[in-house]
N, C-alpha and C positions, 0 to 999 in steps of 0.2 A: 572265646569259643570258636571251635573249628567247624567250618561249613564246607561241604563239597557238593557240587552239582553231579548228579548221577544220570548217565545216559544208558538206557537199556538197549544194547546193541549185540548181545550174545544170549545164548540159551540160559546159562546160569553162570554168574560171575560174582565172586566175593569182591565187594567194593570198599569195605572199611571194616576194621576190627580193633578191639582192645583185648585185654586179658579176660574181661568179663562178658563180652558179647561181640557179635559180628553181624554185618549187613550184607545182603546179596540182592542182586537183581535177577529175576527169572523171566524169560520171554519164551512163551510157547506159541508155535504157529497153530493156526486153525486146525482142529481135530487132533492135536498132539496132547500127550499126557506125560506125567512124571510121577514116580512112586510106583507102588504096587500093593498087593494084598498083604505083603509082609514088610513094607517100608515103614520104619520108625526111627526116631532119634532117642536112644536110651537115656541120655543125660541132659538133653537140651529141649527147652520149650522153643517153639517156632511161632512167631507172629507173622502172618501173611497179610499184606495190604495190597488191594487191587488198584493199580494205577490206571489201566485201560483194558478194554475188552470185557468179554463175558466167559463164564465157564462154570465149573462145578468142583467142589471139594468133597471127597468122601473121607470122613474121619470116623474111624471105627465103623459103626453102622449108620452114621448120620450123614445125610446129603445136604450140602449148603450151597446155595446159588451164589456165584461170584459175579460182581459187577463193580464198576468204579466206585471207590469210597468204602467198600466193605473191608473190615478188619476181622481176621479170624485167628483164634489161638489154637494151636495144635500142641497139646501138652506132651512132655517127655513120655515116651512109651506108647503113645497113641499111633496106631496104624493109619496111614493116610495115602491118598492119591489125589493129584490135581489134574483137571481136564480143561483144555480150552474148548470153547464151543466149536461145532463143526464148520462154522462160517466166519469166525472172528479170532484174531490173535489175542492172547492174554499176557499182560505184563504185570508183574507183582514185585514189590519190595518185601524182603523177608529178613526178619531179625531173629537171630539164634542166641539164646542165653542159657548156659555158657556157650562159647563157640563150638560149632559142630564140625567144621571143615578146616583143612589146612589153609593157612593164610595165602599160599601161592596158587590156589585153585583158580 
C-alpha cells in the first residue's frame, strides 16, 4: 500500500490521483472563501475533511460549521462555497470521485 505525507502549503493543490479519484489540500487564510453561488462539480462527489481551523460551508441552502475532524459530503451537482473564519486559517483535505481537476493543477 502506498502512503504519502501531505503538507498543506498552498491554497489548492492536487496531491494524489488515480483514474477513479483524486485528493487535494486546500488552505484558506482567515476571512478567505472559495466557490460561489454557482460553484458545483457536475460529475464528482467532493468529500471535505477539516484538518485545522474553523469556518463554514454553504451547500445549497444548508450552512455547516467546519472545525477539525468534521467530514462533509458535497454531492455532484450541489452548489457550494467554503469560508474560513474571519480570525483563523482553514485547512482541508478534499477527495473527488471521479477526479474533477487536471492532474497537473
